[in-house]
N, C-alpha and C positions, 0 to 999 in steps of 0.2 A: 643360670649359666654364668654367673659372675662370682661364684664362690672361690675362695683361695684355699690352697692346701700346701703340702710340701712336696718337693721333687722326688723324694724317695722315702720308703717306709723304714729302712734300716739306718738311715743317717739323719740324726736330728739336726745336724749342722747345715744340711742342704737348704739353700735359700728358698723361701716360700715362693710359689708360683701363682700369679693371678691368671686364672683360666680365661677370664673375660678377654684378656689380651691375645689369647690364642684362637679366638673365634673370628670368623669372617662376618662380623656384625656390620650393618649398613653404616657407611661413612659418606656424608655429603654436606656441602655448604648451602644446598638448596633449602631455604628455611620452611618450617612447617607453617608459620604465620606468613601469609603472602605479602602483606604491606603494599598492596597494589596502588593505593593513592600516591605513594612515594616512588615506587619502582617504575610505574608506567611512564611518567613524564621523563624519567631517565632513559628509558628505552626509546621514546619518541625522539629525544635529543640525539641518541646514538644513531638511529636510522637516518636522521637528518645529516649528521656529520659524515657518515659513511656513504651517503648518497644511495640509499637502498633502492629508491625508485629507478635511478640510472642503472644500477647494477642489475636490477630485474630485467630492464630492457636489453641490456647487453647480453645477459644470460639467455634470453629468449629469442635473440636475433635468428631469423631464418625459420622459426617454427610457424606452424599454422596459427593464424590469428583467431582469437575469440574476443568479441567486442560486446561489452555491455555499455550501451549509450546512456549517459546520465541525464535523467529528466531534471531540468534545472530548478533548484529551489529559488525562492524569491529573496533578494538581497535587501531585507528591510528589518532585521532584528536578530536576536540571539536564537540559536537553534532550540527546538522543543523536542519532546519525546517522539513525535512523529518523524522528525528529521533523523533522530538517532536510529529508530527502527529501520527506516528506509536506507540509510547509508550503511548500516551494519549488514543488512541483507545483500546489498550490492558488493560490499567489500568481501564478504564470504564467497560470493560467486566468482568474482575476479581472481581472488587468491586461490580458490580450489582449482580453477581451470589452469592457472599459471603452474601450479604444483602437479598438474596432470599432463604436462607436456605441451601446453599452448603458450602462445604469446598473448597474454591476457592483460591488455593495457587499459587502465581506467583513467579517463580524462574527466575531471569534475567540471561542472558548468553552473552558471548562474543566470537567472532571468532578471533583467535589470530595468526594463521599461515599464510603463503603465501607471495605472491609477494609484495603487497603494503608495508608491514612492512620491508621486506628484501630490497626493493628498497630504503626506507628511510635510512636504515643503510648504504647501499652502497653510497648514496648521501653524508652522513657524511664522509665516508671514502674518497671519491673523493675530498671533500673540504679540507681534511687534507693530501692529497697526498698519501693515503694508498692504497694498493692493496688487495682486498678481498681474492684473491686466495693465498696470503701469510699468511693469518691468519688461525690458526687451526679452523676447522669447528665448534667445540663445543664452542669455544670462540665467534665466530660470532653468533652462535645460542643463546648464553646467552645475547648478546646485543639486539637481536631481542626480547627475552623474557622480558627483562627489559623495553624495549620500550613499549611493549603491556601492561605490568603491570602498567606503569605510566598512560597510557590513560584510562585504566579501572577505575583507581581511579578518574581521572578527570570526566569521563562520569558518574560515579556513583553519584557524587555530583550534576551534572547537571540534571540527571534524578530525583533525590530526590527533587530538587528545582521545578521541574514540577509537583510535587505532586504524583509521582509514588510510590506505596507501594509494597514492595516485599522483598525477602530474599537477600538483598544486602550484608549481612554479609557472606553468603555462596552461592554465585552465581556459575554457571557452566562456565568453560572456556575450550576451546579446547586444551589449552596448559597445563592444569592440568595433573599431572602424571597419575592419574587414567584414565582420559579422553583419553590420548594418548595410554594407554594400551588397552582400549576398542576399540578405532578406529582401532588399529592394529589388534585386535581380530576380528573385523568385516571384515577387509580385508582378514584375513586368512580363514574366512568362505567361501568367494568367491573362494579362492584358493583351499580349500578342495573339494568344489563341482564341480570344473573344469570350473567355469565360468570365472576365471581370465586366460588370455593368453597373450603371447607376440606376437605382430604382426607388420608387416611393412605396414603401410597405410599412405596416405597423411593426415596430420593433419594441423590445423591452427597453424602457428608458429610465435612467436614474436621475430624478430631479435633483437629488442631493449632490450627485457627482457630475451632473450636466453631460451625460454621455449615454450612447446606446450600449446595451449589454447583450452578450450572447448567452445562450442557454447555459453554457459552462460557467458563467459568472453570476448565476443566481442560485439561491437556495430557497426552499419552501418552509415557511414558518406559519404558525397559527395567527390568524388575523380576524378581526371583527368588522364586517362590512354592513353598510346600510343596504337593505333590499327593498325593491319596489315592484309592484304589479302596475303596469301603465296601460291605459286604454288608448288604442289607436282607432279613430272613427273611420268606418268604411264609407268611402265616398263614391265608389264606382264599381260595377261589376261588368266585365266584358260580355258575360253571357246575357241572353235576352229571354231566358225561360221565365215566364210570368210567375211560376210557382216558387221561383228562387229570388224574387225581388224583395223578399222580406229581410234581406241583409242590409238594405239601405237604412242607415241610422243605427246599425249594430256596431259593436266594437270588437276588434281583435285585441286580446290582452297578452302582453309580454311580461316577462319577469327578468330582472337583472340585479346583480350584486354591485353594479357600478353605475349608479344614477347619473354621475357626471358625464357618461358617454351618450346620454340621450340627445344632446345637441348634435352629435355626430351621426345620429341614426339616418340611414337612407333606405332601409328595407326591413321586412320581417321574414324570417325563415321558418318554414314548416317542414314536416316530413311526410312523405306519402305512405310511410310505414305505420303512421300513428292514426288512431281513430279520433275524429273531432266531432263536436256537436255544437248546435246553437242553443243557448240557455237564456231563460228570462228570469229576472229578479222578481220574487213575489213579495218578500218583506225585507226590510233593512233596519238594523239597529245601530248603525255606525254614525259617527259624527261627520264624516265626509265620505265620498265615494259613490258607488252606484245607488240609484234609487229604484223603487218598484217600477216595473215596466221596461227597464233597460234590458237590451238584448246583448249578450256577450258570447264570444266564440272561444272555446277552451278544448284542450285535449281531454277526452272523456276520463282518462285515468287520473287526471289531476283536478278536475272540476270541483268535486265535493270538498277536497282539502282546501282549495283556494277560496271557495265561497265561505267556508267556515272561518278562514282567516279574516275575511272582510266582514264577518258577522251578518251574513246574508242567507236567506232561504231562496230556493230557486225551483224552476221546473225545466225539464229538457224538452225542446221543441222538435228538433229533428237532427239527422245526420248531416254532416258537411264533408263531401269528398275532396280528394286532392285536386281534382280538376277544377272544382269550384273555387277552392282557395287560390289556385294559381291565376284565376281570372279577376281577383280582387285588387283594388287599390285603396289605400287609406290616406288620410291626411296626417301630417305630423302632429303629435299631441300639443306641440308648442306653436302651431301655426299662427302667425301674426305676432308672436312675442318678439319684442325688440324690432319689429318690422320684418322678421325673417321667417324661415321654415315654411315657405309657401309651395314647396314642391310636393309631388305625389310620392307616396311610400308604397312600392309594390310588394307583393308576397312572392317569395321565391323558394324553390325546393332546396333543402340543405341536408347533406349527409350527416352533419354534426348534430342535428336536432334529435333529442330524446324526450321521453315522458317520465324520466326519473324524478325530476323536480321542476317547480315553476308552473308554467301554464301550457307547455307543449309548443310554444312559439318562442323563437329566439330573436330578440331585438338585434338588428344587424347594423353595426357601425363599422364600416370597412376600414376606417382609420384607427381602430382601437383593438383589433384582434385578428390573429392569423386566420382562424376559421371564417370569421366574418369577411375578411378580405378575399379569401379564396372563393367563398360562395358568391360574393358580389362580382368578382372578375369572371367567374364561370357563366354568369348571366348578363354580363355587361353588353355584349353585342345585341342580344335580344331586347334588352331594356332600351338601348339607343334606338332600335327600330320602332319601339313604342313611343319614342319621343321623350324618354326619361334619361337625363344626363347621367353618365357613368363616372363623372368626376368625383374624386375623393377629397373631402375638405381637410384642412389642417386646423383643427379646432383647439389644440393645446400647444403652447410654445415650450421651449426647452426648460423654462423655469416652472412649468406646471400651471401657467395661467391660461385662461381661455383667450382665444384670439378673436379677430373680427369675423371669422367664419362661424362663431357661436354668438349670434346677435342676442343682445340682452344680458349676456354673461361676460362679454369681453371688455375691451377698452371703453365701449359706449355705456357700460353699466354705471349707474350712480354709485360713487364710492370706489370705482375702479374694478378691474377684472377679477372675477372669482378665481380661486386657486384650488387645484386638486390636492397637492402636497407641497409643504413649505420646505425651506432650505434645511431644516432639521429632520425631515422625514415625517413630520406630523400631518394629520389630516387638515386640509384647508376648508374653505367654506363652499366649495363647489357643489358637493352633494346637497347641502342645505338649500342653496340657492335654486337648484334644479327642482328639488322636491316641492319647495314653496311655490314655484312657478306652475308645477303640475297641479297642485292642489287649487291654486288660484284659477286655473282653467278647467277645473273639475275633470281632470284626466288621470287622477290617481285612483286605482282600484283598491289597493291596500299597501301597507308598508310594514317593515320589520327589521330585524337584525340577524346576522348569521355569522357563526364562527366557522372558519374553514381555513385550509392552507392556501397561501398566496405567495407569489414570488417576491423575494427580497434580494437586494444586492448582496453578493457574497462578502463584499468588503465593508460597506457602510452599515450593513444589517438593516437597512431601511427599505420600505416597500417601493416597488417600481410601478410604473404605469405602462400601458401599451399605447404607443403614439406613432402616428403616421408621419414620417419625415424622410426626406431624401437621404439615402445611404448608398454605400458601395457594397455590392454583393458578388459572390461567385455562384454561377449556375450549378445546380446539382443535377439537372436533367437535360442539359444541352448536348446534342450529338457532338462528340469531339473529333469527328472526321473518320473514325474507324468503326462506327456503328455502336460505340459504347458511350455512356455518360459517366460523369464523375461518381454518381451514386452506384452505377453498375461496377465500375472499377473497384470502388471501395468495398462493396459487398463481396466481390470475388476475392479481393485481398484478405478479407477477414476469414473467408473459408479456407484460405491457404496458410493461415497463421496458426501456430500452436499457442494455446492459452493455458496458463496455470494460475488458478484452477480453470477447468474447462468451461465453467459457467460464464466466464468473462466474454467468451465468444458470443453467446446468445445476447448478453447485455449490450455489447457494442454494436452487434448486428441490428438490434431493434432500434437503437438510436440513429444509426445511419439510414435505415430503411424509412424512417418517419420524419427525418429532419427537414426543415425548409432550406431554402438557399442560404448560403453562408454569408452572414453580414460581417464585413471586414472593417468598416470605418468606425472610428471613435473620435469624439469631439474634444480632444485633449491636446496637450503640448509635448509630453515626454514619451517619445517613441520614434519608430521609423515611420515616416510619412507615406501616405498613398501617393507616390511620386509620379503622378500622371497629369497630363493636361487634357482638359475636356472642353467641348464647345457647349453652347446653350442647351443642346438636346442631350447632353451626356455622352456623346461619342468621344472615345479616347483617341488622342493623337497617336498615330502609328508611325514612328520615325526612329529608325535604329541609331541615327546620328545623335538625336536628342537623348535617347536612352543611354548611349555610350558616354555622353558628357555627364549625365547624372551619376552613373555608376562610378566613373573615374573620380568625380568629386567626392562621392561618399567614401571611397577607398582612402582618399588622402585626408579628408576633413571630417568624415563622419556625416551622419544624417543632418547635422546642424547646417550643412551647406544648403539644404532646401529652404531654410528659414532666413537665409541672408537677404539683405535688402535688394540685391541685384540678381536674385536667383532666377526669376522668370526670364529676364532678358538673356542671362548667361546661358541657360539651358536651351531656350528656343533658338537662340542664335539669329542669324539674318534670314533664315529660311522660312520663318513663320511670323505672321502678324500677331503681336501680343494682344491686340484688342479682340481677336477672335477666339482666344484660348484662355480658359480659366485654370489657374494653378490650384489644384486640389490641396487644401490645407488640413484635411482630416489625417489622423494617424492610424496606423494599422492596429487592429486587435492584437494584444500581446500574445494571444494563442497562435497567431500567424507567426510571430517571432519564434516562439518555442517550437512550433511545428516545422520551422525551417532549420532547426539546429542540425538535422542530419546532413543538410547541404554544406554548411560551412564548417562542420566538425568532422563528420564521417568521411565525406568526399574530399575535403581539402587537406586533411592531415595524413601524411604518408604512413604514420604509425597506427592508423586505424583502417577501417574498411567500411564499404557500403554494400548491402544493407547491414545493420547491426544484427548480431545474434539474439540479443535480448534488450527489451525495454522493460523496466520494472518501476512501478509507482503504486500509489494508493488506489483503491478501487474507484475513487471519485474521478480519476483521470480517464475513465472510459468516456466521459463527456468533456475531458480537458485535453491533456497532452497526447494520449493515445489517439484521440479523435482528430485533433488538428494536424498531427503529424501524418496520419493516414490520408486525410483529405489533401494536404499540401503535396505529399509525395505521389499520390495517385493522380492528381491533377497535372503534375509536371513530369512524372516518370512512369506512371502507369501501374505501380505496385507499391506495397507498403514498405517503409524504410526499416522494417524489423521482421525477423523470422519467428520470434517468440515474444509473447506479452505475459508478464507475471504481475499479479496484483496482490497487494497486502491490505489487510483491514486497518481499523483504527484502534488506538489504545484508549481503553476506558479505565475508570477507577476500579478498585477492587470489588466494590459492590455493584458493578455493572453500569453505573451512571457515567454520563459524560464528564470528563475532567473540565473544571471551570474554576476561575478565580474566586467567584462568589461562594462556591461550595467548599473552597479550601482543600480540594482533593487532587490538585495537580502534582505530578511527579516530574521534576526537572532533571534532565540527564546530567547536568553539571553537579547537582547535589549527589546523585548516585555515584558518579565518578569520584567526587571528593571524599565521600564517606566509605565507599566499598570498592570502587575500582571499575574501570571500563569493561574489564573482562566479565564482571558480574552482570553488567547490563547486556553484554553480548551473549552470555549464556542464557539469560532470560529470553532474548530474541530467538535463540536456537532451540529452545524448548517449547515454543508456542506454535500453535496452528496459525501461522502468521497470515494466511490468506483469509482468515476470519478476524473479527474484532478480538483484541486481546485485553487482558486486565493486568494492572500493575499497581502495586502499593507496598507497604512495609512487609506484610506477611509473604507476598510473592517474592520480594527481594530476598527475604530471609531464607525462603525455601531454596532459592538458587545459591545463596551463600553456603548453605549446608551441603548441597550437591557438589559445589565447587571444592569445598574443603575435602570431601571424600576423594574426589578425583585427584586433587593436588597431593594428598597423602599417598595415593597409589603411585603417582609419578615420583614422588620423593623416595619411596621405598625402592623403586627400580633404580634410581640414581645411586642410592646408598649401596645397594647390592652390586651394581656394576662397577663400583669403585675397586672391586676385587677381580674384575674381568681382565684376564691377561691375553685374551684373543685366541685361546686354544679352541679349536673346533672339533666337533664330533659329527661323524657322518650321520645323515638322517636315519639310515637303516640301523645304526647302533644306538639310537636314542631310546630311552625307556618309553613305554606306552604313554605315560602321562605327558611327557614333552611333545610327543607326536599328536596327542589329543589337542593340546594348546595350539600347535601349529595348524592343525585342521581348522580350529575355530578362527584363527587369524585369516586363513584362506577364505572362509565364509564371510568374515567381516570385510575383507578386501572387496569382495563382490558387492556386498551391501553398501559400503561407503561409495563405491564408484557409481552404482545405480542411484543412490540417494543424492549425490551431487548432480548427476545428470537430470534427475527429476526435480531438483531444487527442494527436496524434502529433507530439510535440515533436522527437523525434530526426530525423524526416524534414525538418522545417523547418531545424533546426540544421545538419544535414549539407548540405542544399542551399545554404544561405546561406554557410556556411564554404567549401564548394567553389567557389561562385561568386566570393566575395571573393578567395580565394587563387589559384585556377586560371584563372578567366576575367577577373578584373579585374587583380590585381597582376601575374600572369605573362603576361597578354596585352594587354588593352585599355589599361591604364595604361602598360605598357611601350611599346606602339606609340605612344601619344599623348604621351609625355613630351616628345619633340622639339617637337611643335607647341605644346604647352601652355607649355613653357619658353622657346621661341625665336621663335615666330611673331610677326609685328607685332601691335600692339594691334588693328588693324582686321581681322585675319584671321578670316574666317567659320568656318574650320575650328577655330581656337582657341576662338572664342566658343561654337560648337556643343558642343565637348568640355566646356567649363566648365559649360554648361547641363546636359549629361548627368551630369556629376559631381554637380551640385546635386541632380538627381533621384535619383541613386544614394544620396547621403548621407541625404536626407530619408526615403527609404523604408527603407533598410537599418537606420538607427539606430532608427527607430520600430518596425520589425518585430522588432528584437532587444531593444527596451527592456523588454518583459515578462520576458524571460529573463535579461538582464544589466542590471538597473536602475541600478546604480552607474556602470558604464562608459558606458552610453549617456546618462545624465544629464550626466556630465562632458563628453562629446563634444558634446551638444546645447548646453549652456551655453557651450562654447568657440566654437561657430559662431554662436549667438544669445545673446549675453551679457545681453540685456534680457528674455529669455524667463523665465517662471516655472519651468517644468519640462517635460521631454520627456514626462512621464507625464500631462500635461494635453493632449497632442496626440492626434490621430486618425491612423490609418493613411491614407496617401495612396493613393487608388485610381489605377490606371494606365488611361488612356483606351484604348478598343478600337482607336483609330487606330494605336496603337503595335504592334499585332499584325501581323506580316508573316512568315507561314510560309515563303513562297517565298524571301524574303531569308535566313531562317535556314538553309534547305536549301542555298542557294548558298554561304553563308559556312562551312557545315560542310565543303564541298569546298575552299574557300579555305584553311581551317585545316589540311586534310590536306596541301596543297602546302607550306604554311608549316612544318609539322612536319618534312618532309623537308629543307627548307633549313636550319632551325635544327639539325637532327641533323648535317648536314654541317659546319656552322660550329663546332659543339661539338668535333668531332674536330680541326679546325684550331686551336682555342684550346688543346685538350689537348696537341697536339704543338707548341705555341708558334710556329706559323706566322703567327698573328695574335694580337693582344692583345685587340681588341674587334671586335665584328661590324661596326662602322662602317669598319673597314679593308678590308672584303670587298666584292666585286662579282661574286657567283657567276653561272654560267650554269646556268639551270634548263631542263631538257628535259622538256616535258610532252607525252606522246603519247596520253594519255587525253583524248578530245574533251570529255567532260563536265567534267573538271577544267579544261581549257583555256578552255572557255566561261565557267566560273565566275570565273576570274581576269582575263578580258579586260577591259581598261579600268582595271584597278586598279593602283595604284603598289605593286608587290610589294616594292620596296626599302624603302618606308615600313613595310609590314606585317611584313617580315622583319627590320627594323632594320639594314639595310645601307646603304652610301652609294650603291650602284648595283646594278643587276641586269639580266641579259639573259634573256629568256624565249624559248625556241625549241621548235618542234614537231618538230624533227629527232630522229632516233634518237640516244640518248646513246652516248658511248664506253663500252667494256667496263668501264673502271675507275671509272666515275661512281658516286657515292654513292647508295644506294637504301635504302628501308625495306621489309621484307617485307610489312608491313600496309598499305602504300600503293603500289598498282601504277600504272604509267604516269607516274611522276615520278622523275627522276634529277638529281643536282646535281654540277656540276664546279666546285670552288672556284677563285676568282681574286681577285687583289688589286685594290682600287679604284684608279683612275687619277685624278690631280689633286693638289690641295693640301688639307691639313687645315685646316678653318675654325677660327680661333682662338676663336670664340664657341660654335659648336654641335658642333665636333669631327667633323663630317662631312667626308669627302674628296670634293671636287667640282672640276670644271674651271672654275667661275666665281669661284673665290676671287681677289680683286683686281680684279674687274670694276668696282667702285666705288672711284675714287681716294681718296675721303675715308676709306674704311675698307678699306685694301688687303689686310688679312689675314683678311677674312671673306667668306663667300659672298654672292651677290646677295640671297638671302632675308634673311640676317642684317643686311645693310647697310640694306635697306628698314626692318627693325625698328628699327635704330638711328636712322635718320632720323625715323621716327614718334615714337619716344621723345623725341628731342631737340625735335621740334616741340611735344610735349605738356609740355615742361619737366621730363621725368623723367630726363634724361641729364646 
């Protein structure tokens, strides 16, 4: 199409004409090479300079609000790929609702309190040889605050670089003074309602971090434990049946993976659902343990395995029923050791006992396990009636050492107290000390080692222990005055919440149904304090005047006010005797902080609303933010703070393994943005099943680069073609069928896009739009229409209709994709509309129902089947070099299928197949005609086009030379040249 010739055949002096300059070839400054790493920061700066966030709010004023509430990331380091995935998903949601007629305001937030930041400051102290305990607490807290503020600034810049749009000038932070006051106010609501209480229960305790941990703060890792089978001597049976007095001198055998908890033993649990028997040792081949003649009580299912472990042979004497077991009392196996353990050890029925492993008996240390504690408390009243104290000992201190409640292992032990875990998370000498003591008293049946999963601190990655210690809790099952409990309310709220994916509902429901009371207290310094006063019995002071003074001080000075030297006297005032009230110095679990964000963000900001439409976080937040927000809101407001919960999975390496520094398989968002661009990262997010775990690596990134390039080239071609759009319209009824077909497809995509954004199913949208742009537009519609768009006369209705359709395509595709690829679509939009402010201030264009034409779509599905056979035949001709271009061909198409023949009747199949001519026949094809197995009733016989090649359009026609003024072009092209000359464009 770029050949040159002369303007006339009879005049050799006529100036030569460059036909390429007479064509409507695409013209655009939108580059083929994206250069995103350079272009994107320029657009970020432009949005900042123009105040895009402010303009979005002004533009949306008065619209219905749609609020996605940001789950706060932790302010303690650069963002990682998980942050990128999370923030991109949130950004796409808020942008898509904004462009669909809502006021969709995104307010980013940060979680600033808690152990990770405190731990970092402590590490700095240790490096400098400083002791945290010698630093005034508010000085230490200021360093924590400054640390968090630094990382908020860093992460803000990184999120903006990802293309995230939101109120970064006024985000929410949990360490903001107003936020700290509101968090404290939420706590006081629990205190006023009686839901807050001080209790002594076994909690997960991090020795390394010196604090209690909630379930949300632990992860389970493989761990090797010492295991022991321990003999408890039967000392008494309440029953007087002479036939059953053979249990005197027998032993009940327990099995445990935590030998260090034996000093805390107060009972043995059995199950009435398990069959038990009395066994006698006949031979023994072990170095220690039972000897021949000893009688032992075991679950029948586990006896043989246990005796084999101890290298014993045995005989079974008789059955032992649940009633008989319940009548027994044992001596503690360490009775007399260190002068202690002289109490009776009763047998109690426990629902948690199984015969899956061990002995069928569970050693019960109520200070070291939730199930042990529950079983003990269920039986406490009955045990007290038998003269057995129900008191729970405190055998382990906060540093993991045995206390005086563990005689022989605590401070009275020669060489000092034994320790369970040291400051580095390593095993101490507690297990060894206990096992040696048991062997020395001939109370060890057997020992071993076991690899199993065990709770570790989420942050330090070190094992935790279960330790009985006074903590502050929120009741899960207390009547809240309306016949409901916090658990009831939370379960009802879950049933009323939409979950994406739906499986999240089951997961969260299971966690709430089974969880213990909510432990709120942490023994740390950086956070919002549990700002209550309590007496010696743990009763909370109820005084609204005191509470008011506390909250007013927090609002003005932050939570630091609680740690001031005069805080107790200041807040109690003259109304209360300071000697009768203890100021609680524990801080709140940070999950309470983040669980309260709905109060000081959604409720307190007039540009937002409560409840939120959406909470979106990783699937781990079923036990974290979703969980704590639900409990906090249900406890204070009776319902969830959200209507929809969306969860995403985690990003793995390409081979499916977890990303880790040691494996060298990490992908950093900063690297992807610097090398390929943020829009490539965003496209990856949009093409994943994000609710499952995803994979990312070089090949995945390259796949998305390739897809992006095809999409960009389609946008570029539209921009180049629309450079010739003069805004002339063609009525829908006057458009050719092909244009009406494309408008029908746009109508279909309009519905798909809307449903996809409502369902948060971005992969479905992305896949549909990319396939449409590459397969239906670039490879079909644009390919067919290039001749008309480039070569038709200015007056051509076909050309004007095509331009109008490309205009509709551009406006819809670019705005539909703008939430997903904000940088590229902004660049494209400004290239088309240089006077526009931003594509992100646009709304999605709805497609009129007039464009829907199902019958036309059905017809053209058949047309494209015929076309597929024709192009298949021509591809072989090109491959075998019989033709160079399809325009050199004029195939004969045999269509024997009536439905297909009716579909193509009246259509210019040469135009549709991009040939210079075509012959359609209903005759049976010759045997050697080209066919496709998947399209029956169509066969093609290739043939060369007859005529002369047009110097302007390159079509081979018989009418080249019909216009003497332009003797080397076709009649159509000659008309175009005449019109162009008349318009002064030639």
